[in-house]
ROSE-4610 file (N, C-alpha, C; in Angstrom, 1 decimal, always signed):
// ROSE-4610
residu = [M/M/M/T/T/T/R/R/R/T/T/T/D/D/D/E/E/E/E/E/E/I/I/I/H/H/H/G/G/G/P/P/P/G/G/G/T/T/T/G/G/G/L/L/L/L/L/L/S/S/S/R/R/R/D/D/D/G/G/G/L/L/L/P/P/P/D/D/D/W/W/W/L/L/L/G/G/G/P/P/P/V/V/V/D/D/D/R/R/R/A/A/A/A/A/A/R/R/R/T/T/T/V/V/V/R/R/R/P/P/P/E/E/E/Q/Q/Q/L/L/L/S/S/S/R/R/R/F/F/F/L/L/L/P/P/P/P/P/P/A/A/A/S/S/S/G/G/G/A/A/A/G/G/G/R/R/R/Q/Q/Q/S/S/S/A/A/A/V/V/V/L/L/L/V/V/V/L/L/L/F/F/F/G/G/G/E/E/E/G/G/G/E/E/E/R/R/R/G/G/G/P/P/P/E/E/E/L/L/L/L/L/L/L/L/L/M/M/M/E/E/E/R/R/R/A/A/A/G/G/G/S/S/S/L/L/L/R/R/R/S/S/S/H/H/H/A/A/A/G/G/G/Q/Q/Q/P/P/P/S/S/S/F/F/F/P/P/P/G/G/G/G/G/G/A/A/A/L/L/L/D/D/D/P/P/P/E/E/E/D/D/D/G/G/G/D/D/D/P/P/P/A/A/A/D/D/D/G/G/G/G/G/G/L/L/L/L/L/L/R/R/R/A/A/A/A/A/A/L/L/L/R/R/R/E/E/E/A/A/A/Q/Q/Q/E/E/E/E/E/E/T/T/T/G/G/G/L/L/L/D/D/D/P/P/P/A/A/A/G/G/G/V/V/V/Q/Q/Q/L/L/L/F/F/F/A/A/A/V/V/V/L/L/L/P/P/P/P/P/P/L/L/L/Y/Y/Y/I/I/I/P/P/P/V/V/V/S/S/S/S/S/S/F/F/F/V/V/V/V/V/V/T/T/T/S/S/S/V/V/V/L/L/L/G/G/G/W/W/W/W/W/W/R/R/R/A/A/A/P/P/P/S/S/S/P/P/P/V/V/V/G/G/G/V/V/V/V/V/V/D/D/D/P/P/P/G/G/G/E/E/E/T/T/T/A/A/A/R/R/R/V/V/V/F/F/F/T/T/T/V/V/V/P/P/P/V/V/V/A/A/A/D/D/D/L/L/L/T/T/T/D/D/D/P/P/P/A/A/A/N/N/N/R/R/R/A/A/A/T/T/T/A/A/A/V/V/V/H/H/H/P/P/P/S/S/S/G/G/G/H/H/H/Q/Q/Q/G/G/G/P/P/P/A/A/A/F/F/F/L/L/L/V/V/V/A/A/A/S/S/S/A/A/A/L/L/L/V/V/V/W/W/W/G/G/G/F/F/F/T/T/T/A/A/A/G/G/G/V/V/V/I/I/I/D/D/D/R/R/R/L/L/L/L/L/L/H/H/H/F/F/F/S/S/S/G/G/G/W/W/W/E/E/E/R/R/R/P/P/P/W/W/W/D/D/D/R/R/R/S/S/S/R/R/R/Q/Q/Q/V/V/V/P/P/P/L/L/L/D/D/D/W/W/W/R/R/R/S/S/S]
num = [1/1/1/2/2/2/3/3/3/4/4/4/5/5/5/6/6/6/7/7/7/8/8/8/9/9/9/10/10/10/11/11/11/12/12/12/13/13/13/14/14/14/15/15/15/16/16/16/17/17/17/18/18/18/19/19/19/20/20/20/21/21/21/22/22/22/23/23/23/24/24/24/25/25/25/26/26/26/27/27/27/28/28/28/29/29/29/30/30/30/31/31/31/32/32/32/33/33/33/34/34/34/35/35/35/36/36/36/37/37/37/38/38/38/39/39/39/40/40/40/41/41/41/42/42/42/43/43/43/44/44/44/45/45/45/46/46/46/47/47/47/48/48/48/49/49/49/50/50/50/51/51/51/52/52/52/53/53/53/54/54/54/55/55/55/56/56/56/57/57/57/58/58/58/59/59/59/60/60/60/61/61/61/62/62/62/63/63/63/64/64/64/65/65/65/66/66/66/67/67/67/68/68/68/69/69/69/70/70/70/71/71/71/72/72/72/73/73/73/74/74/74/75/75/75/76/76/76/77/77/77/78/78/78/79/79/79/80/80/80/81/81/81/82/82/82/83/83/83/84/84/84/85/85/85/86/86/86/87/87/87/88/88/88/89/89/89/90/90/90/91/91/91/92/92/92/93/93/93/94/94/94/95/95/95/96/96/96/97/97/97/98/98/98/99/99/99/100/100/100/101/101/101/102/102/102/103/103/103/104/104/104/105/105/105/106/106/106/107/107/107/108/108/108/109/109/109/110/110/110/111/111/111/112/112/112/113/113/113/114/114/114/115/115/115/116/116/116/117/117/117/118/118/118/119/119/119/120/120/120/121/121/121/122/122/122/123/123/123/124/124/124/125/125/125/126/126/126/127/127/127/128/128/128/129/129/129/130/130/130/131/131/131/132/132/132/133/133/133/134/134/134/135/135/135/136/136/136/137/137/137/138/138/138/139/139/139/140/140/140/141/141/141/142/142/142/143/143/143/144/144/144/145/145/145/146/146/146/147/147/147/148/148/148/149/149/149/150/150/150/151/151/151/152/152/152/153/153/153/154/154/154/155/155/155/156/156/156/157/157/157/158/158/158/159/159/159/160/160/160/161/161/161/162/162/162/163/163/163/164/164/164/165/165/165/166/166/166/167/167/167/168/168/168/169/169/169/170/170/170/171/171/171/172/172/172/173/173/173/174/174/174/175/175/175/176/176/176/177/177/177/178/178/178/179/179/179/180/180/180/181/181/181/182/182/182/183/183/183/184/184/184/185/185/185/186/186/186/187/187/187/188/188/188/189/189/189/190/190/190/191/191/191/192/192/192/193/193/193/194/194/194/195/195/195/196/196/196/197/197/197/198/198/198/199/199/199/200/200/200/201/201/201/202/202/202/203/203/203/204/204/204/205/205/205/206/206/206/207/207/207/208/208/208/209/209/209/210/210/210/211/211/211/212/212/212/213/213/213/214/214/214/215/215/215/216/216/216/217/217/217/218/218/218/219/219/219/220/220/220/221/221/221/222/222/222/223/223/223/224/224/224/225/225/225/226/226/226/227/227/227/228/228/228/229/229/229/230/230/230/231/231/231/232/232/232/233/233/233]
x = [-13.6/-14.1/-13.9/-14.9/-14.8/-14.4/-13.4/-13.0/-14.0/-14.2/-15.1/-14.6/-15.5/-15.0/-13.9/-14.1/-13.1/-11.7/-11.7/-10.5/-9.9/-10.8/-10.3/-9.7/-10.4/-9.8/-10.4/-11.0/-11.5/-12.7/-12.9/-14.1/-13.9/-12.7/-12.5/-13.0/-13.7/-14.2/-15.4/-15.9/-16.9/-16.4/-15.1/-14.6/-14.6/-14.9/-15.0/-16.4/-16.5/-17.8/-17.7/-18.6/-18.7/-19.8/-20.5/-21.6/-21.2/-21.8/-21.5/-20.3/-19.6/-18.3/-18.7/-17.8/-18.1/-18.0/-18.8/-18.8/-17.5/-16.6/-15.3/-14.4/-14.8/-14.0/-14.5/-15.6/-16.2/-15.2/-14.5/-13.5/-12.4/-12.0/-11.0/-11.5/-12.7/-13.4/-13.5/-14.0/-14.2/-12.9/-11.9/-10.5/-10.0/-10.2/-9.6/-10.3/-11.6/-12.4/-12.3/-11.6/-11.5/-10.1/-9.1/-7.7/-7.2/-6.4/-5.8/-4.4/-3.8/-2.5/-1.4/-1.5/-0.4/-0.6/-1.7/-1.8/-1.2/-0.9/-0.3/+1.3/+1.8/+3.2/+3.6/+4.9/+5.4/+5.9/+6.0/+6.5/+5.2/+4.9/+3.8/+4.2/+3.4/+3.8/+4.2/+5.2/+5.7/+4.6/+4.5/+3.5/+3.6/+4.9/+5.1/+4.5/+4.1/+3.5/+4.6/+5.8/+6.9/+6.7/+7.3/+7.2/+6.5/+6.9/+6.2/+5.0/+3.9/+2.7/+2.7/+2.3/+2.3/+1.2/+0.9/-0.2/+0.2/-0.3/-0.2/-1.6/-1.7/-3.0/-2.9/-3.7/-3.8/-5.0/-4.8/-5.9/-6.2/-7.4/-7.9/-8.7/-8.3/-9.1/-9.5/-10.1/-10.5/-10.1/-9.1/-8.6/-9.1/-8.3/-8.7/-8.7/-7.8/-7.6/-8.3/-9.2/-9.9/-9.3/-9.5/-9.0/-7.5/-7.1/-5.7/-5.3/-4.0/-3.5/-2.6/-2.7/-1.8/-0.5/+0.6/+1.9/+2.8/+3.8/+4.8/+6.2/+7.2/+8.6/+9.3/+10.0/+10.8/+11.9/+12.3/+13.4/+14.7/+15.6/+16.8/+17.8/+17.5/+18.4/+18.1/+17.0/+16.6/+17.6/+17.7/+18.7/+18.1/+16.8/+16.2/+15.2/+15.1/+14.1/+14.3/+15.5/+15.7/+15.3/+14.6/+14.2/+13.2/+12.7/+11.8/+10.3/+9.6/+8.2/+7.4/+6.4/+5.6/+4.2/+3.4/+2.2/+2.5/+1.6/+1.8/+1.5/+2.3/+2.0/+3.2/+3.1/+4.1/+3.7/+4.4/+4.2/+3.0/+2.4/+1.4/+1.9/+1.2/+1.6/+0.6/+0.9/+0.0/-1.3/-1.3/-2.5/-3.5/-3.0/-3.9/-4.8/-4.4/-5.3/-4.9/-5.7/-5.5/-5.6/-4.5/-4.5/-5.7/-6.2/-7.3/-8.7/-8.6/-9.9/-9.8/-9.3/-9.3/-8.0/-7.0/-5.8/-5.0/-5.0/-4.2/-4.9/-6.2/-6.9/-6.7/-6.7/-6.4/-4.9/-4.0/-2.6/-2.4/-3.1/-2.9/-3.4/-4.5/-5.0/-4.1/-3.6/-2.8/-1.5/-0.8/+0.4/+0.3/-0.8/-1.1/-1.2/-1.9/-2.1/-0.8/+0.0/+1.3/+2.3/+2.2/+3.2/+2.7/+1.4/+1.0/+0.1/-0.4/-1.3/-2.7/-3.1/-4.5/-5.4/-6.7/-7.7/-8.4/-8.2/-8.8/-10.3/-10.9/-12.4/-12.9/-12.1/-12.5/-12.2/-11.7/-11.3/-12.3/-12.8/-13.7/-12.9/-12.6/-11.9/-13.0/-12.6/-13.6/-13.1/-11.8/-11.3/-9.9/-9.4/-8.0/-7.5/-6.3/-5.6/-5.0/-4.8/-4.2/-2.8/-2.4/-1.1/+0.1/+1.1/+2.3/+3.5/+4.6/+5.8/+7.0/+7.7/+8.9/+10.1/+10.8/+11.9/+13.0/+13.3/+14.5/+14.3/+13.0/+12.7/+11.9/+11.5/+10.6/+9.3/+8.8/+7.5/+6.4/+5.3/+4.1/+3.1/+2.9/+2.2/+0.8/-0.1/-1.5/-1.8/-2.3/-2.7/-4.1/-4.4/-5.8/-6.2/-7.3/-7.8/-8.8/-8.7/-9.6/-10.0/-11.2/-11.8/-11.7/-11.0/-10.8/-12.1/-13.1/-14.4/-14.5/-13.7/-13.7/-12.2/-11.6/-10.1/-9.8/-8.6/-8.1/-6.7/-6.2/-4.8/-3.8/-2.8/-1.7/-0.4/+0.7/+2.0/+3.0/+4.2/+5.2/+5.0/+4.9/+4.7/+6.1/+6.9/+8.3/+9.3/+10.1/+11.0/+12.1/+12.3/+13.2/+12.7/+11.4/+10.8/+10.4/+9.9/+9.2/+9.8/+10.1/+10.6/+9.5/+8.4/+7.3/+6.1/+4.9/+3.7/+3.0/+2.5/+2.0/+0.9/+0.1/-0.9/-0.5/-0.9/-0.6/-1.9/-2.2/-3.4/-3.3/-4.4/-4.4/-4.1/-4.5/-4.2/-2.7/-2.0/-0.5/+0.1/-0.5/+0.0/-0.4/-1.5/-1.8/-1.2/-0.6/+0.0/+1.2/+1.2/+2.3/+3.7/+3.7/+4.9/+5.6/+4.8/+5.3/+5.6/+5.6/+5.8/+7.1/+7.7/+9.0/+9.2/+10.3/+10.7/+12.0/+11.9/+13.0/+14.0/+15.3/+16.3/+17.1/+17.0/+17.7/+19.2/+20.1/+21.5/+21.7/+20.9/+21.0/+20.6/+19.9/+19.5/+18.0/+17.3/+15.9/+15.2/+14.1/+13.3/+11.9/+11.3/+9.9/+9.3/+8.0/+7.3/+7.7/+7.6/+8.0/+7.2/+7.0/+6.3/+7.1/+7.3/+8.0/+7.0/+6.6/+5.5/+5.9/+5.4/+5.6/+7.1/+8.0/+9.4/+10.0/+9.4/+9.8/+9.8/+10.6/+10.5/+9.9/+8.7/+8.0/+8.3/+8.9/+9.3/+9.0/+9.5/+9.4/+8.0/+7.8/+6.4/+5.3/+5.5/+4.5/+4.1/+5.1/+4.8/+4.2/+4.6/+4.0/+2.5/+2.1/+0.7/-0.1/+0.5/-0.2/-0.4/+0.7/+0.6/-0.5/-0.6/-1.6/-3.0/-3.2/-4.5/-4.9/-4.0/-4.4/-4.8/-4.0/-4.2/-5.6/-5.8/-7.1/-8.3/-8.1/-9.2/-9.6/-8.8/-9.1/-8.6/-7.8/-7.4/-6.0/-5.3/-4.0/-4.1/-3.1/-3.0/-1.7/-1.6/-0.4/+0.8/+1.9/+3.1/+4.3/+5.4/+6.7/+7.4/+7.3/+7.9/+9.4/+9.9/+11.3/+12.1/+11.3/+12.0/+12.4/+13.7/+14.3/+14.9/+14.8/+15.4/+16.1/+17.3/+18.0/+17.4/+17.6/+17.0/+17.6/+18.8/+19.4/+19.1/+17.9/+17.6/+17.8/+17.8/+17.9/+19.4/+20.3/+21.7/+22.4]
y = [-13.2/-14.6/-15.3/-15.9/-16.6/-18.0/-18.5/-19.8/-20.8/-21.9/-22.9/-23.6/-24.3/-25.1/-26.1/-26.7/-27.7/-27.0/-25.8/-25.1/-24.6/-24.3/-23.8/-24.9/-26.0/-27.0/-28.4/-28.7/-30.1/-30.4/-31.6/-32.0/-31.6/-31.2/-30.8/-29.4/-28.7/-27.4/-27.5/-28.7/-28.8/-28.3/-28.2/-27.7/-26.1/-25.5/-24.0/-23.5/-22.4/-21.8/-20.3/-19.6/-18.2/-17.7/-18.5/-18.1/-17.3/-16.1/-15.3/-14.5/-14.5/-13.7/-12.2/-11.5/-10.0/-9.3/-8.2/-7.5/-7.1/-6.7/-6.2/-7.2/-8.5/-9.6/-9.9/-9.2/-9.5/-9.2/-8.1/-7.8/-8.9/-9.4/-10.4/-11.7/-12.1/-13.3/-13.2/-12.1/-11.9/-12.0/-11.4/-11.4/-12.8/-13.6/-15.0/-15.8/-15.5/-16.4/-15.9/-14.8/-14.3/-14.2/-14.1/-13.9/-15.1/-14.9/-16.0/-16.2/-17.4/-17.7/-16.7/-16.4/-15.5/-14.1/-13.7/-12.4/-12.3/-13.5/-13.5/-13.6/-14.4/-14.6/-15.1/-14.9/-15.6/-17.0/-17.3/-18.6/-19.5/-20.3/-21.2/-22.7/-23.5/-25.0/-25.5/-26.4/-27.0/-27.8/-27.8/-28.6/-30.1/-30.5/-31.9/-32.4/-31.5/-31.9/-32.0/-31.7/-31.8/-30.7/-31.0/-30.1/-30.7/-30.3/-30.8/-30.0/-30.6/-29.9/-29.3/-28.1/-27.5/-26.4/-25.9/-25.0/-24.0/-22.8/-21.8/-21.2/-20.8/-20.2/-18.7/-18.1/-16.6/-16.3/-16.0/-15.8/-14.4/-14.0/-12.6/-12.6/-11.7/-11.5/-10.1/-9.8/-8.4/-8.0/-7.0/-6.6/-5.2/-4.6/-3.3/-2.2/-2.5/-1.5/-2.0/-2.9/-3.3/-4.6/-4.9/-6.1/-6.3/-7.6/-7.8/-9.2/-9.5/-10.8/-11.4/-12.7/-13.5/-13.8/-13.5/-13.9/-14.5/-15.1/-15.6/-15.3/-15.4/-15.2/-16.5/-17.0/-18.2/-18.1/-19.1/-19.1/-18.8/-18.0/-17.6/-18.8/-19.9/-21.0/-22.0/-21.8/-22.7/-22.6/-23.7/-23.7/-23.0/-22.9/-22.1/-21.2/-20.0/-19.0/-18.5/-18.6/-18.2/-16.7/-16.5/-15.1/-14.5/-15.2/-14.6/-14.6/-13.5/-13.5/-14.3/-15.0/-15.8/-16.1/-16.6/-17.2/-18.5/-19.0/-20.3/-21.3/-22.4/-23.4/-24.3/-25.3/-26.2/-27.3/-28.3/-29.4/-30.3/-30.8/-31.8/-33.1/-33.6/-34.8/-35.9/-37.2/-38.2/-38.1/-37.7/-37.6/-36.6/-35.6/-34.6/-35.1/-36.2/-36.8/-36.3/-36.7/-36.3/-34.8/-34.3/-32.8/-32.4/-33.3/-32.9/-33.1/-33.5/-33.7/-33.1/-31.8/-31.1/-31.3/-32.1/-32.3/-31.0/-30.2/-28.9/-28.0/-28.0/-27.2/-27.7/-29.0/-29.6/-29.4/-29.4/-29.1/-27.7/-26.8/-25.4/-25.2/-25.8/-25.7/-26.4/-27.6/-28.4/-27.7/-27.2/-26.5/-25.3/-24.5/-23.3/-23.6/-24.7/-25.1/-25.5/-26.3/-26.7/-25.6/-24.5/-23.5/-22.3/-22.1/-20.9/-21.3/-22.5/-22.9/-22.5/-21.9/-21.5/-22.7/-22.5/-23.5/-23.5/-24.6/-24.6/-24.5/-24.9/-24.8/-23.4/-22.4/-21.0/-20.4/-21.2/-20.7/-21.2/-20.3/-20.6/-20.4/-21.5/-21.4/-21.0/-20.0/-19.5/-19.5/-19.6/-19.5/-20.0/-20.3/-20.6/-19.8/-19.5/-18.9/-20.0/-19.7/-20.7/-21.0/-22.3/-22.7/-22.0/-21.6/-21.0/-21.8/-21.6/-22.4/-21.6/-22.2/-21.6/-22.3/-21.9/-22.6/-23.0/-22.1/-22.4/-23.6/-23.9/-25.1/-26.2/-25.9/-26.8/-27.1/-26.1/-26.3/-25.7/-26.4/-25.9/-25.5/-24.2/-23.6/-23.1/-23.7/-23.2/-22.3/-21.1/-20.2/-20.4/-20.8/-21.0/-19.8/-19.2/-18.0/-18.4/-17.8/-18.1/-16.8/-16.9/-15.9/-16.4/-15.6/-16.0/-15.7/-16.5/-16.3/-16.2/-17.1/-17.2/-17.2/-16.1/-16.0/-16.8/-17.4/-18.2/-17.7/-17.9/-17.5/-18.1/-17.3/-17.8/-17.4/-18.1/-17.8/-18.9/-18.8/-19.7/-21.1/-22.1/-23.5/-24.1/-24.0/-24.6/-23.5/-23.1/-22.0/-22.4/-23.7/-24.1/-23.9/-23.7/-23.5/-22.0/-21.4/-20.1/-19.1/-17.9/-16.9/-16.1/-15.8/-15.1/-15.3/-15.0/-15.0/-13.7/-13.0/-11.7/-11.4/-10.4/-10.0/-8.6/-8.3/-7.0/-6.4/-5.2/-4.6/-4.3/-4.6/-4.3/-2.9/-2.0/-0.5/-0.3/-1.1/-0.9/-1.4/-2.5/-3.1/-2.2/-1.4/-0.5/+0.9/+1.2/+2.5/+2.6/+3.6/+3.8/+3.9/+4.5/+4.7/+3.3/+2.3/+1.0/+0.1/+0.6/-0.2/+0.1/-0.9/-0.7/-1.9/-1.8/-2.9/-3.5/-4.8/-5.5/-5.9/-5.8/-6.2/-7.3/-8.5/-9.7/-9.5/-10.2/-10.1/-10.6/-11.5/-12.0/-10.9/-9.8/-8.8/-8.8/-9.9/-10.0/-9.0/-8.4/-7.4/-7.8/-7.5/-7.8/-6.9/-6.9/-6.1/-6.5/-5.5/-5.7/-4.8/-5.2/-4.4/-4.3/-3.1/-2.8/-2.6/-3.7/-3.6/-4.5/-4.1/-4.9/-5.2/-4.2/-4.4/-5.5/-5.8/-6.8/-6.4/-7.0/-6.8/-8.0/-7.9/-9.0/-8.9/-10.0/-10.0/-11.4/-11.6/-13.0/-13.4/-14.7/-15.3/-14.6/-14.4/-13.9/-12.5/-11.6/-10.3/-10.2/-11.2/-11.2/-11.5/-12.5/-12.8/-11.7/-11.0/-9.9/-8.8/-8.5/-7.4/-7.7/-8.9/-9.2/-9.2/-9.6/-9.6/-8.1/-7.3/-5.9/-5.2/-5.6/-5.0/-5.4/-6.7/-7.2/-7.0/-6.8/-6.5/-5.0/-4.2/-2.8/-2.0/-2.7/-2.0/-1.3/-1.6/-1.0/+0.5/+1.2/+2.6/+2.9/+4.0/+4.3/+4.4/+3.8/+3.9/+4.0/+4.4/+4.7/+3.4/+2.9/+1.7/+1.8/+3.1/+3.3/+3.2/+3.2/+3.0/+1.6/+1.4/+0.1/-0.2/-1.4/-1.8/-3.1/-3.3/-4.6/-5.5/-6.8/-7.8/-7.6/-7.0/-6.8/-5.4/-4.9/-3.4/-3.0/-3.9/-3.5/-3.5/-4.0/-4.1/-2.8]
z = [-16.0/-16.0/-14.7/-14.1/-12.9/-13.1/-12.3/-12.5/-11.9/-12.5/-12.0/-10.8/-10.0/-8.9/-9.2/-10.4/-10.8/-11.0/-11.6/-11.8/-10.5/-9.5/-8.2/-7.4/-7.3/-6.4/-6.5/-7.7/-7.9/-6.9/-6.7/-5.8/-4.3/-3.9/-2.6/-2.2/-3.2/-2.9/-2.0/-1.6/-0.6/+0.7/+0.9/+2.2/+2.2/+1.1/+1.1/+1.3/+2.0/+2.2/+2.2/+1.5/+1.5/+2.4/+3.0/+3.9/+5.0/+5.2/+6.4/+6.4/+5.2/+5.2/+5.4/+6.1/+6.3/+4.9/+4.8/+3.5/+3.0/+4.0/+3.5/+2.9/+3.1/+2.4/+1.0/+0.6/-0.7/-1.8/-1.8/-2.9/-3.0/-1.8/-1.8/-2.4/-2.0/-2.5/-4.0/-4.5/-5.9/-6.7/-6.1/-6.8/-6.9/-5.8/-5.8/-6.8/-7.1/-8.0/-9.5/-9.7/-11.1/-11.6/-10.7/-11.1/-11.8/-12.8/-13.6/-13.1/-13.2/-12.7/-13.2/-14.5/-15.1/-14.6/-13.9/-13.3/-11.9/-11.4/-10.1/-10.1/-11.1/-11.1/-12.5/-12.8/-14.0/-13.7/-12.4/-12.0/-11.8/-12.8/-12.7/-12.7/-12.1/-12.0/-13.4/-13.4/-14.6/-15.3/-16.6/-17.3/-17.0/-16.7/-16.4/-15.1/-14.3/-13.0/-11.9/-12.3/-11.3/-10.2/-9.0/-7.9/-6.7/-5.5/-4.3/-3.9/-3.8/-3.4/-2.0/-1.8/-0.5/-0.5/+0.7/+0.9/+2.0/+1.8/+2.9/+3.2/+4.5/+4.9/+4.9/+4.0/+4.0/+4.8/+6.1/+7.1/+7.4/+7.1/+7.3/+8.6/+9.5/+10.8/+10.9/+12.0/+12.2/+13.6/+13.7/+14.9/+15.3/+16.3/+16.8/+15.7/+14.7/+13.6/+12.3/+12.4/+11.2/+10.7/+9.4/+8.8/+9.0/+9.2/+9.4/+8.8/+8.6/+8.2/+9.2/+9.3/+10.2/+9.5/+10.1/+9.5/+10.6/+10.2/+11.2/+10.6/+11.5/+11.1/+11.4/+10.3/+10.4/+11.4/+12.1/+13.0/+12.3/+12.9/+12.3/+12.1/+12.8/+12.7/+11.6/+10.9/+9.8/+8.6/+7.9/+6.8/+5.6/+5.4/+4.3/+4.9/+4.2/+4.6/+6.1/+6.6/+8.0/+8.2/+9.3/+9.6/+8.7/+7.7/+6.7/+7.2/+7.1/+7.4/+6.3/+6.7/+5.8/+6.3/+5.4/+5.8/+6.5/+7.5/+8.0/+6.8/+6.8/+5.7/+5.6/+4.7/+4.4/+3.4/+3.3/+2.4/+2.7/+1.7/+1.8/+2.5/+3.5/+4.1/+3.7/+3.8/+3.5/+4.3/+5.5/+6.3/+5.8/+5.0/+4.4/+3.3/+2.7/+1.7/+0.3/-0.6/-2.0/-2.2/-2.9/-3.1/-4.0/-4.8/-5.7/-5.0/-3.7/-3.0/-1.6/-1.6/-0.3/+0.5/+0.0/+0.8/+1.1/+0.1/+0.3/+1.3/+1.3/+2.3/+3.7/+3.8/+5.1/+5.5/+4.5/+4.8/+5.3/+4.7/+5.2/+6.6/+7.0/+8.3/+9.3/+8.9/+9.8/+10.1/+9.0/+9.2/+10.0/+9.8/+10.6/+12.1/+12.4/+13.8/+14.4/+13.6/+14.1/+14.4/+13.5/+13.6/+14.5/+14.6/+15.4/+16.5/+16.6/+17.6/+17.5/+16.3/+16.1/+16.1/+16.5/+16.5/+15.1/+14.3/+13.0/+13.0/+14.1/+14.1/+14.0/+14.3/+14.2/+12.8/+11.9/+10.5/+9.5/+8.7/+7.6/+6.3/+5.6/+4.3/+3.2/+2.4/+1.4/+0.0/-0.3/-1.6/-1.7/-2.9/-3.1/-4.3/-4.3/-5.5/-6.4/-7.7/-8.5/-8.0/-8.1/-7.5/-8.3/-7.5/-8.1/-7.8/-8.5/-8.4/-7.8/-6.9/-6.3/-6.8/-7.9/-8.5/-7.6/-6.6/-5.8/-4.9/-4.5/-3.7/-4.4/-5.6/-6.4/-5.7/-4.9/-4.3/-5.2/-5.3/-6.0/-4.8/-4.7/-3.5/-3.8/-3.1/-3.2/-2.0/-2.3/-1.2/-0.9/+0.3/+0.8/+1.6/+1.2/+1.9/+2.9/+4.1/+5.2/+5.9/+6.6/+7.4/+8.9/+9.7/+11.1/+11.9/+11.7/+12.2/+13.7/+14.3/+15.8/+16.2/+16.4/+16.7/+18.0/+17.9/+19.0/+19.3/+20.5/+20.8/+19.9/+19.5/+18.6/+19.2/+18.9/+19.3/+18.8/+19.2/+18.8/+19.4/+18.6/+19.1/+19.2/+18.2/+18.2/+17.9/+18.9/+18.6/+17.6/+17.4/+16.4/+15.0/+14.8/+13.5/+13.3/+14.4/+14.3/+15.3/+14.9/+15.8/+16.5/+15.7/+16.3/+15.4/+15.9/+15.2/+15.4/+14.4/+14.6/+13.5/+13.8/+12.8/+12.3/+11.0/+10.4/+9.9/+10.3/+9.8/+8.3/+7.6/+6.1/+5.9/+6.8/+6.6/+6.6/+7.3/+7.2/+5.9/+5.4/+4.2/+3.0/+3.1/+2.0/+2.1/+3.2/+3.4/+2.5/+1.6/+0.7/+1.4/+2.7/+3.4/+3.8/+3.8/+4.2/+3.0/+1.8/+0.6/-0.1/-0.7/-1.3/-2.3/-3.0/-3.9/-3.3/-3.0/-2.4/-3.5/-3.2/-4.1/-3.5/-4.2/-3.8/-4.2/-3.5/-3.9/-5.4/-5.8/-7.2/-8.2/-7.7/-8.6/-8.8/-8.4/-8.6/-7.7/-8.3/-7.6/-7.4/-6.3/-6.1/-5.1/-4.9/-3.9/-2.5/-1.6/-0.2/+0.7/+1.9/+2.9/+4.2/+4.7/+5.9/+7.0/+7.7/+8.7/+9.9/+11.0/+12.3/+12.5/+12.3/+12.5/+11.6/+10.5/+9.6/+8.1/+7.3/+5.9/+5.3/+4.8/+4.1/+2.6/+2.1/+0.7/+0.1/-1.1/-1.7/-2.0/-1.9/-2.3/-1.5/-0.2/+0.7/+0.3/+0.0/-0.4/-1.8/-2.6/-3.9/-3.9/-3.0/-2.9/-2.3/-1.3/-0.7/-1.7/-2.4/-3.4/-4.4/-4.9/-5.9/-5.4/-4.1/-3.5/-3.3/-2.8/-2.7/-4.0/-5.0/-6.3/-6.9/-7.0/-7.6/-6.7/-5.4/-4.6/-4.6/-5.3/-5.3/-4.1/-3.2/-2.0/-2.1/-3.2/-3.4/-3.5/-2.9/-3.0/-3.8/-4.5/-5.3/-4.4/-4.8/-3.9/-4.8/-4.2/-5.0/-5.3/-6.5/-6.9/-7.1/-7.1/-7.3/-5.9/-4.9/-3.5/-3.4/-3.2/-3.1/-1.7/-1.2/+0.0/-0.2/+0.4/+0.4/+1.4/+1.2/+2.2/+3.6/+3.7/+5.0/+5.5/+5.2/+5.5/+6.9/+7.9/+9.3/+9.8/+8.9/+9.4/+9.2]
């Protein structure tokens, strides 16, 4: 079942466009438009509407090794999520406008520009995933999918916020040798990717894992292989 525009993002869907997407993004686009919230995570936004609205940019580009994703690594000095790889993104600001009228799409682009220096003019937003909930921070996170139609230089803008900005080939993310189950000190387990000298876990890894699965890109991997969050120490 395909979600309607109203289910996807209300009247703000006018900011989304599928025109001219490369063929290889077709499976991702279809997955984003058919996946149901409960297929992505058991952590869904509270029915009460509680939680701070935020957005991340899941940006697909095409590099020397084919399709790739843009990621960043949080600065080690941050009070929360220190050193953790993630998608660019953050909380909705008043300047972004109504979240039901494209505000979250604008937030994803604004945060990505502030954190990585990318030029939003070169990004084509084509779909959004159902919002998910992060209980530890009370954020309601909308993943906004984009095609890096005209790549621009990216890098660390504020070292106090970001340690590095990098891209990861999708081929590396689907390689079974780079996949594992991350084990949090609390005992919680979730998908993880050991790529680009980093351990991608948590919300970011969960979104990547589900996109690979529902796009048909996932390859069989050893789910019994476990890694602690301090795997490099």
